[in-house]
C-alpha positions in Angstrom: 52.0 49.6 -87.2 49.2 47.5 -88.8 49.6 44.2 -86.9 47.0 43.8 -84.2 49.1 41.2 -82.3 52.0 43.6 -82.1 49.7 46.4 -80.9 48.3 44.0 -78.3 51.9 43.3 -77.1 52.6 47.0 -76.8 49.5 47.4 -74.6 50.5 44.4 -72.5 54.1 45.7 -72.0 53.2 49.2 -71.0 54.1 49.8 -67.4 52.6 53.2 -66.8 48.8 53.0 -66.3 48.2 56.2 -68.3 50.2 54.9 -71.2 48.5 51.5 -71.1 45.1 53.2 -71.3 46.3 55.5 -74.1 47.6 52.6 -76.1 44.5 50.5 -75.4 42.1 53.1 -76.7 44.3 53.7 -79.7 44.5 50.0 -80.6 40.7 49.7 -80.3 40.2 52.7 -82.5 42.7 51.1 -85.0 40.9 47.8 -85.1 37.5 49.5 -85.6 38.8 51.6 -88.5 40.6 48.7 -90.1 44.0 50.2 -89.6 44.9 47.2 -87.4 44.3 43.6 -88.4 45.5 40.3 -87.1 48.5 39.3 -89.2 49.1 35.7 -90.0 52.8 36.5 -90.5 53.2 38.0 -87.0 55.9 36.4 -84.9 54.6 33.6 -82.6 53.6 34.7 -79.1 56.4 34.7 -76.6 56.0 32.5 -73.5 53.8 34.3 -71.0 55.4 36.4 -68.3 54.4 39.2 -66.0 52.6 42.0 -67.9 53.7 45.6 -67.8 52.6 47.2 -64.5 53.9 49.9 -62.2 56.1 49.2 -59.2 53.2 49.6 -56.9 50.9 48.1 -55.7 52.9 45.6 -53.8 51.6 42.1 -54.6 51.0 39.8 -51.7 49.2 36.4 -51.3 45.4 36.8 -51.5 45.0 35.9 -47.8 47.3 38.7 -46.8 45.3 41.5 -48.4 43.6 43.2 -45.5 39.9 43.6 -45.3 38.6 47.0 -44.2 35.2 48.2 -43.2 33.4 50.8 -45.3 32.6 53.1 -42.5 35.7 55.3 -43.2 37.0 57.0 -46.3 40.1 54.8 -46.0 38.0 51.7 -46.1 36.0 52.8 -49.1 39.3 53.8 -50.9 40.6 50.3 -50.2 37.5 48.8 -51.8 37.8 51.1 -54.9 41.5 50.2 -55.1 40.8 46.5 -55.1 38.3 46.9 -57.9 40.7 49.1 -59.8 43.4 46.4 -59.5 41.0 43.9 -61.0 40.2 46.2 -63.9 43.9 46.9 -64.5 44.5 43.1 -64.6 41.5 42.7 -66.9 43.1 45.1 -69.5 46.1 42.8 -69.6 44.1 39.7 -69.7 42.1 40.9 -72.7 45.2 42.0 -74.6 46.9 38.7 -73.8 43.9 36.8 -75.3 44.4 38.9 -78.5 48.2 38.5 -78.5 48.5 34.8 -77.5 45.9 32.9 -79.5 46.5 33.0 -83.2 44.3 32.0 -86.2 41.0 32.9 -84.4 38.1 34.6 -86.2 38.2 38.3 -86.5 35.2 38.6 -84.2 37.2 36.9 -81.4 39.9 39.7 -81.6 37.2 42.3 -81.8 35.5 41.0 -78.7 38.6 41.0 -76.6 39.9 44.3 -77.9 36.5 45.8 -77.0 36.8 44.3 -73.5 40.2 45.8 -73.1 38.8 49.2 -74.1 36.0 48.9 -71.6 38.3 47.8 -68.8 40.6 50.7 -69.5 37.6 53.0 -69.1 36.6 51.3 -65.9 40.1 51.7 -64.5 40.0 55.4 -65.4 36.7 55.9 -63.6 38.0 54.1 -60.5 41.2 56.1 -60.5 39.3 59.3 -60.5 37.2 58.1 -57.6 40.4 57.0 -55.7 41.8 60.6 -56.2 38.6 62.0 -54.7 39.2 59.7 -51.7 42.7 61.0 -51.4 44.6 58.0 -52.9 46.2 56.7 -56.1 46.5 53.3 -57.6 49.3 51.5 -55.8 48.5 52.9 -52.3 47.2 49.5 -51.1 48.5 46.0 -51.3 46.9 43.7 -53.9 47.1 40.1 -55.1 48.0 38.5 -58.4 45.3 35.7 -58.6 43.9 36.8 -62.0 47.3 36.8 -63.7 48.4 33.6 -62.1 45.4 31.9 -63.8 46.4 33.5 -67.1 49.8 31.9 -66.7 48.4 28.5 -65.9 46.1 28.6 -69.0 48.4 30.2 -71.5 49.0 26.9 -73.3 45.3 26.3 -74.2 42.7 28.8 -75.4 39.9 26.6 -74.3 41.1 26.6 -70.7 41.7 30.4 -70.8 38.2 31.1 -72.0 36.7 28.8 -69.4 38.6 29.8 -66.4 39.4 33.5 -66.6 36.2 35.1 -67.9 33.8 32.4 -66.8 35.2 31.7 -63.4 37.4 34.5 -62.0 36.0 37.5 -63.8 32.5 36.1 -63.5 33.0 36.3 -59.7 32.5 40.0 -60.1 29.0 39.4 -61.2 28.4 37.6 -57.9 30.0 40.0 -55.4 29.4 43.4 -56.9 25.7 43.6 -55.9 26.7 43.0 -52.3 29.3 45.7 -52.6 26.7 48.1 -53.9 24.4 47.4 -51.0 27.1 47.9 -48.4 28.1 51.2 -50.0 24.5 52.3 -50.1 24.4 51.7 -46.3 27.2 54.3 -45.9 25.8 56.7 -48.5 28.6 56.4 -51.1 26.6 57.1 -54.2 29.6 58.1 -56.3 31.2 54.7 -56.0 27.9 53.0 -56.5 27.4 54.7 -59.8 30.7 53.4 -61.1 30.1 49.9 -59.9 26.7 49.8 -61.5 28.3 50.7 -64.9 31.0 48.0 -64.4 28.5 45.3 -63.3 26.3 46.0 -66.4 29.2 45.9 -68.8 30.9 42.9 -67.2 28.0 40.7 -68.2 29.0 41.2 -71.8 32.6 40.4 -71.0 31.7 37.1 -69.4 29.3 36.4 -72.3 32.3 36.8 -74.6 34.1 34.2 -72.6 31.1 31.9 -72.9 30.8 32.5 -76.6 34.5 31.7 -77.4 34.7 28.8 -74.9 31.8 27.2 -76.7 33.5 28.0 -80.1 36.7 26.3 -78.9 34.7 23.2 -77.8 32.9 23.0 -81.1 36.2 23.3 -82.9 37.7 20.5 -80.8 34.6 18.3 -80.9 34.1 18.2 -77.1 31.0 18.7 -75.0 31.2 22.3 -73.5 29.4 21.5 -70.2 31.5 18.5 -69.4 34.7 20.2 -70.5 33.9 23.3 -68.4 33.2 21.3 -65.3 36.3 19.2 -65.8 38.5 22.3 -66.2 36.9 23.9 -63.0 37.7 20.7 -61.1 41.3 20.5 -62.5 42.3 24.1 -62.0 40.1 25.4 -59.1 39.9 22.3 -56.8 38.3 23.5 -53.6 38.8 27.2 -54.4 35.6 27.6 -56.3 33.4 30.0 -54.4 29.7 30.8 -54.5 26.9 31.8 -54.2 26.4 32.7 -57.8 24.4 35.6 -59.3 22.1 33.4 -61.3 20.3 36.2 -63.3 23.6 37.9 -64.3 25.2 34.6 -65.2 22.2 33.5 -67.2 22.5 36.7 -69.2 26.3 35.9 -69.7 25.5 32.5 -71.3 25.4 30.1 -68.4 22.4 27.8 -68.2 20.4 26.6 -65.2 21.9 23.0 -65.2 25.4 24.4 -65.4 24.8 26.7 -62.5 23.3 23.9 -60.4 26.5 21.9 -61.1 28.7 24.8 -60.2 26.8 25.3 -56.9 27.3 21.6 -56.1 31.0 22.0 -56.7 31.3 25.1 -54.6 29.6 23.4 -51.7 31.7 20.2 -51.9 
């Protein structure tokens, strides 16, 4: 196989986590070596549907996912599981960005394949930590919010770049420091070490979203700040949540005025 879009689809469709990780690392290696390239003759992307995933975890509405304290191993395992589920979804989101949107610059595909490779590594680290806590991925209920937004934005690359990396995934930049502090309070240095790696690398992933969102806006001749805020209002409504990790978001390509406007929207 030499077609990057077809390889991305294989990664998307894989249901076994270990196989999805294997295919992801292989596809990233193939892109780096030049063995895989985006092919203009590749069949058009199929309508978006559920990605490949195991039968568990059981997916429930977000408000039904129980919140557990971190004072017990079970509670810490639930937190690790929640982050692992986000990373598993992020693998699929990155590959869908490669598979779905055609005719983009090679650097676009390289950015999102690199993100998929990182997310796969994050998922592996979290899975090992789950095992140390006596659990496996699938032991706790989870929600499908990230992929639901992918479905809503599948028709438009500008909306996808704005709302998945710059809103939903960027939320990780906001909440992870608080998780780390809570874990420090219970002495869980092993989980903290993993979250610190993820937080550092997720800045670059959100920055990729910023970079390609602005590229889409320039291509379409629209103002990026106005377009972003319009998309947030249209798709998020009253579901935008703050506060925002301003230093991390500034590193990821947001500007101060944009963050002020987001803060106002979150408080409305």
